[in-house]
C-alpha positions as CSV (number, residue, x, y, z in Angstrom):
1,M,-21.7,3.5,-9.8
2,N,-18.3,3.7,-8.2
3,F,-15.0,2.7,-9.8
4,Y,-14.7,-0.7,-8.2
5,N,-18.3,-1.7,-9.2
6,R,-17.7,-0.6,-12.8
7,N,-14.5,-2.6,-12.9
8,F,-16.4,-5.7,-11.6
9,L,-19.2,-5.2,-14.1
10,A,-16.7,-4.9,-17.0
11,K,-15.2,-8.3,-16.0
12,E,-18.7,-9.8,-15.8
13,L,-19.8,-8.4,-19.2
14,D,-16.6,-9.9,-20.7
15,R,-17.4,-13.3,-19.1
16,W,-21.0,-13.2,-20.1
17,Q,-20.1,-12.7,-23.7
18,K,-17.7,-15.6,-23.7
19,E,-20.4,-17.8,-22.1
20,D,-23.1,-16.6,-24.6
21,V,-25.2,-15.1,-21.8
22,V,-25.5,-11.8,-23.7
23,D,-24.5,-10.8,-27.2
24,K,-22.0,-8.0,-28.1
25,A,-24.7,-5.5,-28.8
26,T,-26.4,-6.1,-25.4
27,A,-23.1,-6.0,-23.5
28,L,-22.3,-2.6,-25.1
29,K,-25.7,-1.2,-24.2
30,I,-25.2,-2.2,-20.5
31,A,-21.7,-0.9,-20.6
32,N,-22.8,2.5,-22.0
33,L,-25.3,2.9,-19.2
34,Y,-22.5,2.9,-16.7
35,D,-19.8,4.6,-18.8
36,I,-17.7,1.3,-19.0
37,D,-15.2,0.6,-21.8
38,I,-15.3,-3.2,-22.3
39,D,-12.5,-3.1,-24.8
40,A,-10.2,-1.3,-22.4
41,H,-10.7,-4.1,-19.8
42,S,-9.8,-6.7,-22.3
43,E,-6.7,-4.7,-23.4
44,K,-5.6,-4.4,-19.8
45,T,-5.7,-8.2,-19.3
46,S,-3.8,-8.7,-22.6
47,F,-1.2,-6.1,-21.5
48,I,-0.5,-7.8,-18.2
49,L,0.0,-11.2,-20.0
50,K,2.3,-9.6,-22.5
51,L,4.3,-7.9,-19.8
52,V,4.8,-11.3,-18.0
53,A,5.8,-12.9,-21.3
54,Y,8.4,-10.2,-21.9
55,L,9.9,-10.6,-18.5
56,F,10.3,-14.4,-19.2
57,F,12.0,-13.6,-22.5
58,A,14.4,-11.2,-20.6
59,L,15.1,-13.9,-17.9
60,A,15.9,-16.4,-20.7
61,F,18.2,-14.0,-22.4
62,F,20.1,-13.0,-19.3
63,T,20.4,-16.7,-18.2
64,L,21.9,-17.6,-21.5
65,V,24.4,-14.6,-21.5
66,G,25.2,-15.2,-17.9
67,A,26.3,-18.8,-18.6
68,Y,29.1,-17.5,-20.9
69,W,29.6,-14.0,-19.4
70,E,33.2,-14.5,-18.1
71,E,34.3,-15.9,-21.5
72,I,33.1,-12.8,-23.4
73,P,35.8,-10.1,-23.9
74,R,35.3,-6.8,-22.1
75,M,34.4,-4.9,-25.2
76,G,31.9,-7.6,-26.2
77,R,30.2,-7.3,-22.8
78,L,29.8,-3.5,-23.2
79,V,28.4,-4.0,-26.7
80,I,25.8,-6.4,-25.3
81,I,24.9,-4.1,-22.4
82,F,24.5,-1.0,-24.4
83,G,22.9,-2.8,-27.3
84,V,20.2,-4.3,-25.1
85,L,19.6,-0.9,-23.5
86,A,19.3,0.9,-26.8
87,L,17.1,-1.8,-28.3
88,L,14.6,-1.7,-25.4
89,N,14.5,2.1,-24.8
90,F,14.5,3.2,-28.4
91,G,12.1,0.4,-29.2
92,G,9.8,1.5,-26.4
93,V,9.8,5.2,-27.6
94,Y,9.2,4.0,-31.2
95,Y,6.2,2.0,-30.2
96,L,4.8,4.9,-28.1
97,K,5.1,7.3,-31.1
98,K,3.4,4.7,-33.3
99,G,0.4,4.7,-30.9
100,K,1.1,1.2,-29.6
101,D,1.0,2.3,-25.9
102,K,0.7,-1.1,-24.3
103,L,3.7,-2.5,-26.3
104,G,5.7,0.6,-25.7
105,T,5.1,0.7,-22.0
106,A,5.9,-3.0,-21.6
107,T,9.2,-2.5,-23.5
108,L,10.2,0.5,-21.4
109,F,9.2,-1.4,-18.3
110,L,11.6,-4.2,-19.2
111,G,14.2,-1.5,-20.2
112,N,14.1,0.0,-16.7
113,F,15.1,-3.3,-15.2
114,C,17.8,-3.8,-17.7
115,Y,19.2,-0.3,-16.9
116,G,19.7,-1.4,-13.3
117,A,21.3,-4.6,-14.4
118,A,23.6,-2.6,-16.7
119,I,24.8,-0.4,-13.9
120,A,25.7,-3.4,-11.8
121,L,27.5,-5.2,-14.7
122,I,29.5,-2.1,-15.7
123,A,30.6,-1.7,-12.1
124,Q,31.7,-5.3,-12.1
125,I,33.6,-5.0,-15.4
126,Y,35.6,-2.0,-14.2
127,N,35.8,-3.1,-10.5
128,I,34.0,0.0,-9.3
129,S,33.4,-0.4,-5.6
130,D,30.9,2.0,-4.0
131,E,28.0,1.9,-1.6
132,P,25.1,0.0,-3.1
133,S,22.9,3.0,-2.5
134,G,24.9,5.0,-5.1
135,G,24.2,2.6,-7.9
136,V,20.5,2.3,-6.9
137,L,20.2,6.1,-6.9
138,L,21.6,6.3,-10.4
139,W,19.2,3.6,-11.4
140,S,16.3,5.4,-9.8
141,V,17.1,8.8,-11.4
142,G,17.6,7.4,-14.9
143,A,14.4,5.2,-14.7
144,M,12.3,8.1,-13.3
145,A,13.6,10.5,-16.0
146,L,12.6,8.2,-18.8
147,S,9.3,7.1,-17.1
148,F,8.2,10.7,-16.4
149,A,9.0,11.8,-19.9
150,S,6.9,8.9,-21.3
151,K,3.9,10.0,-19.1
152,K,3.2,6.4,-18.2
153,A,2.0,5.9,-14.6
154,L,3.1,2.2,-14.5
155,L,6.7,3.2,-15.3
156,V,6.6,6.0,-12.7
157,A,5.4,3.6,-10.1
158,Q,8.2,1.2,-11.1
159,S,10.7,4.0,-10.7
160,L,9.3,4.9,-7.3
161,V,9.9,1.3,-6.2
162,F,13.5,1.6,-7.2
163,A,13.8,4.9,-5.3
164,T,12.2,3.3,-2.3
165,I,15.0,0.7,-2.3
166,W,17.6,3.5,-2.4
167,F,15.8,5.3,0.5
168,V,15.9,2.1,2.6
169,L,19.6,1.5,1.8
170,K,20.4,5.0,2.9
171,G,18.5,4.5,6.1
172,M,20.2,1.3,6.9
173,G,23.5,3.2,6.6
174,G,22.3,5.7,9.2
175,E,21.5,8.5,6.7
176,F,18.2,10.1,6.0
177,A,17.6,10.8,2.3
178,Y,15.6,14.0,2.3
179,E,15.8,14.0,-1.6
180,F,13.3,11.1,-1.6
181,I,10.6,13.7,-1.4
182,V,11.4,14.7,-5.0
183,F,10.5,11.2,-6.2
184,I,7.3,11.3,-4.2
185,A,6.4,14.7,-5.7
186,L,6.9,13.4,-9.2
187,G,4.7,10.3,-8.4
188,A,2.0,12.5,-6.9
189,Y,1.9,14.7,-10.1
190,M,1.6,11.6,-12.3
191,L,-1.1,10.2,-10.1
192,Y,-3.0,13.5,-10.4
193,K,-2.8,13.0,-14.2
194,S,-3.5,9.3,-14.5
195,D,-5.4,7.9,-11.5
196,S,-3.4,4.6,-11.7
197,A,-4.2,2.0,-9.0
198,F,-0.7,0.6,-8.9
199,L,0.9,4.1,-8.6
200,A,-1.6,5.1,-5.9
201,I,-0.6,2.0,-3.8
202,V,3.2,2.7,-4.2
203,L,2.9,6.4,-3.6
204,L,0.6,6.3,-0.5
205,A,2.9,3.6,1.0
206,D,6.0,5.8,0.2
207,I,4.4,8.9,1.7
208,F,3.8,7.1,5.0
209,F,7.2,5.5,5.0
210,Y,8.8,8.9,4.5
211,I,6.7,10.4,7.4
212,V,7.6,7.6,9.8
213,S,11.3,7.8,8.8
214,L,11.4,11.6,9.2
215,C,9.8,11.3,12.6
216,A,12.4,8.7,13.6
217,K,15.1,11.0,12.4
218,I,13.8,13.9,14.5
219,S,13.3,11.6,17.5
220,G,16.9,10.4,17.3
221,F,16.3,6.9,16.0
222,D,19.1,6.1,13.6
223,E,17.0,3.3,12.2
224,F,13.4,3.1,13.2
225,Y,12.8,-0.4,11.9
226,G,15.8,-1.9,13.7
227,Y,15.5,-4.4,16.5
228,D,16.7,-2.2,19.3
229,D,13.9,-1.1,21.5
230,L,11.5,-2.8,19.0
231,M,8.9,-3.4,21.7
232,F,8.5,0.4,22.1
233,R,8.7,1.2,18.4
234,A,6.2,-1.5,17.3
235,P,3.2,0.1,19.2
236,V,4.3,3.5,17.9
237,A,4.3,2.3,14.3
238,A,0.9,0.6,14.8
239,T,-0.7,3.7,16.3
240,L,0.7,6.0,13.6
241,S,-0.3,3.6,10.8
242,L,-3.9,3.4,12.0
243,S,-4.2,7.2,12.2
244,Y,-2.8,7.5,8.6
245,A,-5.2,4.8,7.4
246,L,-8.2,6.6,9.0
247,L,-7.1,9.9,7.6
248,L,-7.1,8.4,4.0
249,V,-10.6,7.1,4.6
250,A,-11.8,10.4,6.0
251,L,-10.5,12.2,2.9
252,F,-12.9,10.3,0.6
253,S,-15.7,12.8,0.5
254,T,-13.3,15.7,-0.1
255,L,-11.5,13.9,-2.9
256,A,-14.7,12.6,-4.4
257,G,-15.9,16.1,-5.3
258,F,-12.6,16.5,-7.1
259,R,-11.7,13.1,-8.6
260,D,-14.0,10.1,-8.0
261,R,-11.6,7.4,-9.1
262,L,-8.7,8.9,-7.1
263,A,-11.0,9.2,-4.1
264,H,-11.8,5.5,-4.3
265,L,-8.2,4.5,-4.7
266,V,-7.1,6.5,-1.6
267,K,-10.0,5.3,0.5
268,G,-9.4,1.7,-0.6
269,F,-5.7,1.8,0.4
270,G,-6.5,3.4,3.7
271,K,-9.2,0.8,4.5
272,Y,-7.1,-2.2,3.7
273,L,-4.1,-0.8,5.4
274,G,-6.1,-0.2,8.6
275,I,-7.6,-3.7,8.4
276,V,-4.2,-5.3,8.0
277,I,-2.7,-3.4,10.9
278,L,-5.6,-4.3,13.2
279,I,-5.4,-8.0,12.3
280,V,-1.6,-8.0,12.8
281,C,-1.9,-6.3,16.2
282,L,-4.7,-8.7,17.1
283,I,-2.4,-11.6,16.6
284,A,0.8,-9.9,17.8
285,Y,-0.6,-8.9,21.2
286,A,-2.6,-12.1,21.7
287,N,-0.3,-13.6,24.3
288,G,2.7,-12.9,26.5
289,D,4.0,-9.6,27.9
290,I,5.2,-7.7,24.8
291,Y,6.8,-5.1,27.0
292,E,7.3,-4.4,30.7
293,L,5.2,-1.8,32.4
294,E,6.9,1.2,33.9
295,E,6.1,2.7,37.3
296,D,4.4,5.7,35.6
297,K,0.9,4.5,34.8
298,F,0.8,6.4,31.4
299,W,4.4,6.1,30.5
300,F,3.8,5.1,26.9
301,A,1.3,7.9,26.2
302,K,3.6,10.5,27.7
303,A,6.7,9.3,25.8
304,F,4.6,8.9,22.6
305,F,3.0,12.4,22.6
306,Y,6.3,14.0,23.6
307,S,7.9,12.5,20.4
308,S,7.4,13.7,16.9
309,F,5.4,10.5,16.3
310,G,2.7,11.6,18.8
311,K,2.5,15.1,17.3
312,V,1.9,13.6,13.8
313,F,-0.6,11.1,15.2
314,A,-2.5,14.0,16.9
315,V,-2.6,16.0,13.6
316,F,-3.8,12.9,11.6
317,S,-6.5,12.0,14.3
318,I,-7.8,15.5,14.7
319,A,-8.0,16.0,10.9
320,S,-9.9,12.7,10.6
321,I,-12.4,13.6,13.3
322,A,-12.9,17.0,11.8
323,L,-13.6,15.6,8.3
324,F,-16.0,12.9,9.7
325,F,-17.7,15.6,11.8
326,K,-18.1,17.8,8.7
327,E,-19.7,14.9,6.7
328,K,-21.8,13.9,9.8
329,N,-20.2,10.4,9.6
330,K,-21.0,8.8,13.0
331,S,-19.1,5.6,12.3
332,G,-16.0,7.5,11.3
333,L,-16.3,9.7,14.4
334,L,-16.5,6.6,16.6
335,L,-13.4,5.1,15.0
336,G,-11.5,8.4,15.4
337,L,-12.3,8.7,19.1
338,I,-11.5,5.0,19.8
339,L,-8.2,5.4,18.0
340,F,-7.2,8.5,20.0
341,A,-7.4,6.3,23.1
342,L,-4.9,3.7,21.8
343,P,-1.7,5.3,23.2
344,F,-3.2,5.3,26.7
345,V,-4.3,1.7,26.3
346,F,-0.7,0.7,25.4
347,S,0.4,2.3,28.6
348,L,-1.8,0.0,30.7
349,G,-0.2,-3.2,29.3
350,V,-0.6,-6.0,26.9
351,G,-3.8,-7.3,28.5
352,Y,-5.6,-4.1,27.8
353,A,-4.1,-4.0,24.3
354,N,-5.6,-7.5,23.7
355,I,-9.0,-6.3,24.6
356,F,-8.7,-3.1,22.6
357,F,-7.7,-4.8,19.4
358,S,-10.4,-7.4,19.8
359,L,-13.1,-4.8,20.2
360,A,-11.6,-2.5,17.5
361,N,-11.7,-5.3,15.0
362,I,-15.3,-6.1,15.8
363,I,-16.3,-2.4,15.6
364,V,-14.6,-2.0,12.2
365,A,-16.2,-5.2,11.0
366,A,-19.6,-3.9,12.1
367,V,-18.9,-0.6,10.1
368,L,-18.0,-2.7,7.1
369,I,-21.1,-4.8,7.3
370,K,-23.2,-1.6,7.8
371,N,-21.7,-0.3,4.6
372,G,-22.5,-3.4,2.6
373,E,-19.2,-5.2,2.8
374,L,-20.6,-8.3,4.5
375,T,-18.0,-10.9,3.5
376,L,-15.0,-8.8,4.7
377,G,-16.8,-7.8,7.9
378,L,-17.7,-11.4,8.8
379,C,-14.2,-12.6,8.0
380,M,-12.8,-10.1,10.5
381,I,-15.4,-11.2,13.2
382,F,-14.6,-14.9,12.8
383,L,-10.9,-14.2,12.8
384,V,-11.2,-12.4,16.2
385,A,-13.3,-15.3,17.5
386,V,-10.8,-17.9,16.4
387,V,-7.8,-15.9,17.9
388,R,-9.7,-15.3,21.2
389,Y,-11.0,-18.8,21.4
390,F,-7.4,-20.3,21.3
391,E,-5.8,-17.6,23.5
392,L,-8.7,-16.9,25.9
393,I,-8.0,-13.4,27.3
394,G,-7.5,-13.6,31.1
395,D,-9.8,-16.5,31.9
396,Y,-12.8,-18.4,30.5
397,L,-15.2,-15.9,32.1
398,G,-13.4,-13.0,30.4
399,A,-13.5,-14.8,27.0
400,T,-17.2,-15.6,27.5
401,A,-18.0,-12.0,28.2
402,L,-16.0,-10.9,25.1
403,F,-17.9,-13.3,22.9
404,I,-21.2,-12.0,24.3
405,V,-20.2,-8.5,23.4
406,F,-19.3,-9.7,19.9
407,A,-22.7,-11.3,19.5
408,F,-24.6,-8.1,20.6
409,V,-22.6,-6.0,18.2
410,V,-23.4,-8.3,15.3
411,L,-27.1,-8.4,16.3
412,A,-27.3,-4.6,16.5
413,V,-25.8,-4.3,13.0
414,A,-28.2,-7.0,11.7
415,A,-31.2,-5.2,13.3
416,K,-30.2,-1.9,11.8
417,K,-29.7,-3.4,8.3
418,G,-33.1,-5.1,8.6
419,R,-34.8,-1.7,9.4
420,T,-33.2,0.0,6.4
421,K,-34.8,-2.6,3.9
């Protein structure tokens, strides 16, 4: 049983006990069959609730202090700032040493936020004017040092979020922060040690963000996510995002032989990233001329593959196809080949992009249904149908033909599923 099914069963066993469907002994026997720790699931829920409660306590405290902040003498403000930091950080370390990991982690989590607030308040007290990125970097470094020393994945993920804010601020100022790779490396090491879902999401997003930003730097874009020439950059970002998502899915079998939980986390992130990008593109290219066509028929493909974005896309796509070929995954190979055609489709104009993303969503939905994810697959199919019904590609005949193709794809998947039973 994979990680997600075990997590689902743990929740169900907890609910069954509360509803007297099974007793404690029976629940433990079922859990032991699938290597499930019921108590750990209950503790995780309790930890999240405590964390939220501590955040509200912090908000209440800072609201109260903020109301009288200007009336407090400078020395009094410093005492409050350093007193709160010392209480939270030393308290968190104390709880960790006493074996109270959940309470210690929650306290340090709150302490990391207070550390950032302390930097801002001290700068205000002494009228220190500097670029916001400088203060955020100090915040990120301090939080990461404490978090990494505590060996808690949640705290490292939190520190990575702070570092991402710093990275974005530097980019908005026209600078590329190469040092961000250090934070990514520390996060990767902690993920290797802990297999944390939250850390995996933050880390995988940061890796992609760093790659895109580096490609933009090499290609001469001061700020890739700016509005200038957005109509060229949006297709570039979509194409590269989909290749990254497919590569993460393709890595599943390789990672599964190494770490099963990590493999599922990576695959899950890649799958949902790809689905989100496909749906966003489906809606974004539903109507209107997103960009004007050039005289050169394959202008976009040539410009794309000439840039560093195209080279990274080619590496990701070829690696995905090679991994799927090695595993004899026909569905993966089909998706990889279809994706490789996307830059050429963008060159032909928005009408072809409309058709491409409609068919791509349906094919991905068919793959999901084939792999047992019926609800998600059907949701994608109905979403495509709704979008295309209201927009109607080209004319009514074109929309009719598209709906017929959708129907045949779904029937083919249903027939195949029926034969396997």
